[in-house]
N, C-alpha and C positions, 0 to 999 in steps of 0.2 A: 768676582769674574767668575765664583765658582758657583755664588745664587742661582743667576738664570740658568745655569746647565741643572741645577738639583730640582729646580722648580715644574719645570715642566715633566719631569720623571714623575716625581708626586702626585702634580693633576693629571697622569696618563693612570696613576695607580687609583685615584679616586674615580675617575670615569669606569675602568674597569672593572671595580668593585661594583660603583652604582648600576655598572649594566646587568653585571652577571646577579646581584640584587632583586632587579628588576625582572630578568628572565627567571629567578625561581619564582618571584610573587606570581607572575602571570601565566607559567608555564604547570603551576602546579595545582590547576582546579580539581575540582573531586570530581568522579565520573555523574554524580547527578546533573553537576553544571553540566558537563562536556556534552550530556544527552538531552539535555530541555528541550532545544528543539523537536525532536523525535517525540520526548513523550511528549508534548504540548499537539504534534500532529496528530497523532495516535487518539491522545483523550476527546480532541474536538473533534472525530470523525473525519480528518484531511486524508483520505485511504491514499489516495494518489502520492500525496509529498509523503506520508510515511512510509511506503514502500521504498520510494526513490532514496532517501535518508536509510533506511534499515538495510538496504542493497550497499550504497556504496559504504558506509559503515562497516558491513561485512565484509565485503570484498579488501577494505584497506588495511582490516586489522587480523586479516584472513593466518599470519604467521607471526601473532603479538601475544600478549598477556591477554588480551582483553577475546582471542577468539572464540570460546565457548561462548559468552555472553551476549556478544555479537551477533553469532547465529542462533541462539537463541530467539533475541527479540526479532531477526531477521523471521525464522519462523511461523512465531505467533503472527507478525504484521502480516504475513502472507496470507495466513490462515485467516486473518479479519478480511481481507482483500477476497478471499474464497468466500466468504460470508455475505458479504457487500456487494458480490458479483461486479466487482469492479475491472472498468474496461482493462484487458492488457497492454504493455507497452510493446513495441516493437523487439523482434527477440532475434537473437541469432538461432542454430541448430543447434539442437540438445547434447548436450556432451554424454562421452561414453560413459558408462556406470561402473563403479569399481565393485572388488565382492569386499563385501565382511566376513566371508565365512558362516553364515545363518542362513536363516529360512528367508528367501524373497522378501529381503529389507534391506538389501545391498544400497549404501547411502551414491548418491550421483558425485562421481570425482569431477567437480566443477570447483570453482573459487568465485566468478559472479551465479548465484542463482538465478537473477535475473535473464540470463541467457538460456534456461531452458524452457524449450515450447512445448506447447502441446503436443500430445501423439500426434494427433490429425489435425489438419487447418480447421474444422468443422466442430471441436473439440468446446464444449463451453468453457471460458474463463474461469468458473470457479472452481472446474475440475483442473485446470492448467495451474492456478493457483497453491489447491492442494496438494497436486504434484510438487512444486516448487516449495513449499512450506515444507513436506517431509525430505526434500534432497538436503536444505538448511538445518535440519533437527538431526538429519543424519551425521551431516560436517560436524558438529555440535561433540554428536554421538562418539564419534571418531576420537576425537581430543579428551572427551572424559574418560574413553576406556585406557586411552592411552596412559593419563593421568594416574588412574587406579591401579592401571599394572605396575606403573614403575612406584607406585607408594609402597606395594605389595613385597617388591621385591629389595626395597630401601635404592632404589636409583637415584642419585641425586640428592641434597640437604639444602632446607631451607633456614639454616644455621643464620648464615648473612644476613637474612631477611629480618636480626635483630636491628641490623644496622642500615635499613632499605625502609624508602617507602613501600608501604604494605599493596599499594596501588600499582609497583610494579613487578610482584609478583604474580606469577600465571594463576588464574582464575578459575578455579577447577571445577565449582558449579555447587551450589548449595546440594543436601539431601532434597528438598522440595524440588530443586531446578529439574532436577534428574526425575524423579515422580512424573513432573507433569511432562516433560521432553518428550516419556514413551507414552504417557496417555492423550497428547494432541498428534504424536504420530499414530494411534489407534483410529483414534476420532476419524483423522485424515484416511485413513485405510476404509472403514467404515463406511464415509461416504462418499469414496469412492467404489464400494462395492468387493474391494480385497478381504473376505473375511478371516482368509488363513495368518495374513501379515497381520491383522488387527489382533488376532487372538496371540499372535508371538510378541506384539508391544505390550498388552497388557500383562503376559508374563514376566516381561521385561520388568515393567513399571512397578507391580507386587515386589518383585522380589529385591527392589532396591529399595523400598521401603524397610525391608527387612535386612538389608545390608546394611543401611545407616545405622540400625543401633549399634551395632558390632564397631563401626567407624567410628562413631561418638567415643562410645566408651575408651578408645583407644588415643581419640587425642583428650578427653581429659586425661588419662593416665599421663600423655606426654608433657601435659601442661602442669601438671602435679611433679613430676621428674626436672622439669626447668625451673620450678619456684624451689622446689629443695634445693639443688645444684648452687642455685642463685643464694639460697641463704645459706649456704655451707661457703661461698668466697669463693664459687667456681662462674661467676659472671663474668665473660672474659670482654673489654672494648675492644674496640678496631686497633689499638696500636698491642693489644698482646696483655696486656695488664689485667689483674683479677681484681674482682671488689667484692663485696656483700652487697644484697640486694634481701630485703625482707619484703616479700610481696604481701605478704596478711596485713603488715604494720600500714602498707601503703592503701591497702583496700579500707581499713579501719580507719586511716588518718580522721582528724574532725575537719577535715576541708576538703580532703576529696571523697569520704565515705556518701557524704548527706546528695553528695552528685551521681555517686554510683547506683543508690538507692532510687533517687528519682526514675531515672533510666530503667530500671529495672521494674519499680510501679507500675508505669507507663506500659512495660510491655507485658508483663502478668495480669494486668488488667482485661487482656484480648485472648487470653488461652480460655478454649474450653477442653471438655474432656471428652478428647480423641484417641490419646497415646502418643508418645515418641513418635515422629516420623508418620503417622499414619494422617494420608488424604482421603477423606470419609467421600468426596465425591470421586477419587478413579477408585476406590473399594465400591460405591455405587454403580459406575460404568462398569465394572468387572462383573458386577449380578447382573446389571441388563442385559449385556451383551449375552453372556452364556443362559440367560431366562430365554431369550427370543432367539438366539440362534444356536442353541445347544444341540452337540449330535448325538448326545447318550446319555444313558442314567449319570454318569460321570460329570459332565457337564453341567446336568441340571441338580444333584447336586453342590456342585462349588458355587454355582447360581445362587442356593438357598442358603448356604455359609457367609457369602460375600452382604447378601440383603440383611442376614440376621445379624453381620457385624454391624451395619450403616444404623440400622433399628435402633441397637442399642445405642448407639452416638447420638442418634436424632430421634428421643422419645416423643418429642412433640409431632413430629412431623405424621399427618397423616396418609399422606401418598406412599409414605416407607413402610406404612403398616401394611397397607393394602397389597404393595409391591409383596410385603414377606409371606402374606397370606398365597398368594398365586403363587410364588416359587414354591410352597409348602407341596400346595396343589400339585403344581408339575413336576416334584418330584415324585409323586404319588399319580403320574400319567394324566394329567389332565393339564394339556398345553395351554397357555396364556393366547389371545388372539384378538382383535378388533379392539385394539389400545391405540393410544397415540401419548406420547410422551413431549412434553414440552421443557427443552432444556436453558437456563436463561444464565447467561456469565453478564454480571453487573457491576459496573465500577472500576477502581483499581485498587490493585495490591499495594500494601505501603512499600516504601522507600526507604532508602537509608541516606542520611544527612548526618553533616560533620557536629561533634558539641565537642568543644574544649573543656577540659578538666585537670586541673593543676594537680600534682602529683610528687608526694615529699620527696626530693632528691640527695638529703644530707646522708642517705647511708654509705655511698662511696666519697662523694666530695668531702664530706668532714664537717660541715655546715650545715644549718637548717636551711632549706631554701627551699621554692617549688618551680616547679618546670610545667609548663604546659603542654599539655599530652592531648593529641587528636583520635576521638573514638567514634566510630558508627552510630547513629539512633535513629530506630525506627519512629518515620510519619506514617500516620494513618491516615487515609483521605475519605471526608464525608460527603463528597460532589458523587452522588450516584441515585439511580432509580431505585428504590427499597424493595418493588414489586413488580411484578407483570400478572396482568389481567387477561385471563385466554375465554372467550367465547367463543361458544360452541350451542347456536339456537339460540333457544330462550335461557342457558346456563352460562354463569359467568364464575371461574374460578380463580383463586390466586394464587400466584406461586409461593411454593414453601422452601428457606434454606436449608440445604443439604447438606453445604460445605463453607466454612467461613475460612478465606484463604488468609484473613487478618491474623486467626488462630493459627495457621498452618505455618504462616511465616514467624512469626511471633513465638511458635515454641522451636522451632529451627535457631531463632536466632540467641533464645535462652538458653538453649544448648551450647554455643556456643561463645557463649558472654564472657562467664571468668575465661574461659583457656584465651580468649584473646586479649583480655583486660591483663591477665598474666604477662603475655608476651608483649603488651606494649609497655607495661610497667618496667617491666626487665629493658624494654628498649631505649624508654625515656631515661633512665638512670644513668646507661651506659652514654647516652648522647650527652648527658648534661657533664657527664665526666670528661668525656672529649672536650667539649666545648670550655671546659673551667682549663684542664690541662693548655691548651691553645691560646685562651686568653691570658695564662701566666706567662707563657713563653715570651710574651710581646713587652712586658711590663719595665722592658730596660730600651724599648723603640721611641721615639718622638711621637706628639698628639697626631702626629697624621700618620705614619704607619700604624700606629693602634686603630685609628680609627679605620683603613683599608681593612684591616684583620677582624675587626670587628663586624663590616658589613661582610668580609667572604663566610664568616663564621653564621650570619644572619642567613646569608643565602642559600649555606649548606643546610642551616635548620630548616628553613622554610620548605626546602625541597625534599626533607624526610618526614615532616611531623604533618604526617594527611592520613585522615582515616579515608579506609577503605570501604567506599559507598558504591561500589557497583549492586546494582540488584535489578533482578528481570522484571522491569515496570511494566510489561505489555500484559501482566497477569491479571485477573481478576480480583475484585473484592470479594464477590460471593457467587457460588453456584447455588441455584435455585432449580426447582422445577415444580411440573405439573402434570397429574396422571387422568388420564382421562378416558370413557368410553368414545371410540372415533365415530363422531358426530353421521348420520346418514347422508347428509348433504356434503360431507367430506369438507365444510368449509369452518376456520377459523378467523375471528379476529381478535388482534393481539393489543395489547394498548399498556404502556407504561409512561407515566407522566403523561405531557402533550403529545406523547408520538404513537399511531398505530401505523399496526399493518394486516392486511388480509388475506389469508393463506385457504387455496385450494390443496389439500391435501393429494400426495401422488399415490398411485395404488401400491397397495401395502395391506399385511395383515397386523405388521406392528410398526405406526410410523413413529419416529422422530423429527421435531421441528427445533433447529438449534437456533438459539436468540443471544444476541449479545448487544452491551447498551454500553459506552464507556461514561457517560456521565449523566448529570440529572434529565439535561436536555436535548443530548445527543440522539442524531436518529437511530431505530433498530435494522439493526444488521441481521436477515435472517436467511437461512437457507434449510435444505429439509431433505431427508432419504428414509426408505423401509429400508427398517433392518431385518423385518421378517415379511417376506413375499408373499 
């Protein structure tokens, strides 16, 4: 009589275990998979769809661990909508501004950026989108600044992240994220005609490059300390038991070592001689701005120094050589005029995908075995327009690369690679130890109960063993530019692949035409402004 009573109970456990396992498998998508729809809309030029998805994601994630990355994506996509002059959706009245305590760049205290209407009903859609873009970037920056302040005073701890899905930890922004965040804000302000605010954002962007060097040194130091403590037997599992993890041996293991080397070879092949956390495009933008809009000799000297730095990083770029000569002349009193700059964003930056590498875990379990660990891996994208041709009268000029974002992202990834690998190796070993202990405790149970335990353990493992693939995917692959004397008829023809656009330059002494292409066949998104009247 007892069997019929026991059987439903066992079936219930099996069903529960299966449900938990299914939930773990389906609920543990990487961020790359979660954002595939948004990325496809961006890269295929479906601007309205991309804006709608980005706005909804950012609003849904406003208080989550993904708040920073979703605001960065939102800001960049809204900026693309401005370049494309996309029509505005129906919007509610603008939100009341908040105060960041700094110059004229306080973020909008809003959660749904789509609800921020233009300042006036007649304002062109691109200006409204530029304002919304900066509102999104401001909200991202608020979060970034909060995280940085917490790190400085050591509030909170990520020690528990050793036993947590890394994607569940707050996204604090990579160094290149922060640099580009302020650079895009500066560009938005330039296009809106707010030079004072643009100057502030350029200052912030360059300062973030300097700060990143010190932050990286601290991250490496923390990883080395964690590795030493693990080697000394101080790696602590969830149950409080300590054990030894030799990270260096795991890195050089015959099975895992070659896999690590393959990832390294891939990102190392993309790195150019820019220097740690240096984004040549942002330095170039700084030089161009202060060359055209400089107010005094100090500004012009700043322009010369920035352009000189970029010339050193792009020795084969004829345009930057001409700009360096112009900056040196400006520093001696001969200001430039009658110039047009065509800046070209092309392609898409690398994103992070997930890679499994088997890690030796015998160092705690006492048996030589391997556990699969999830690591991020950069994937570089080859679908892009390699150059932009600019025709003025009878002359056609071809754009030249000023910055490879493949290199910038790869260098940042390289700097974080071994600290991240160290953390994952320790985490994987601790999890394997916990799983082994849990399985040992079920040895006295019947096979059905053991099956339940194994299913639950597998579900828990699946929910934890996932790489953090969060990446700002709407950044370009390259920044290029053309420098030319403004033609007398003030007309340009732009061509990339099969796409062409005609431009009638607005009045100005120094003009900027901004062009974005998301893939080899996509339509060109074009906007322009006078950097110097």
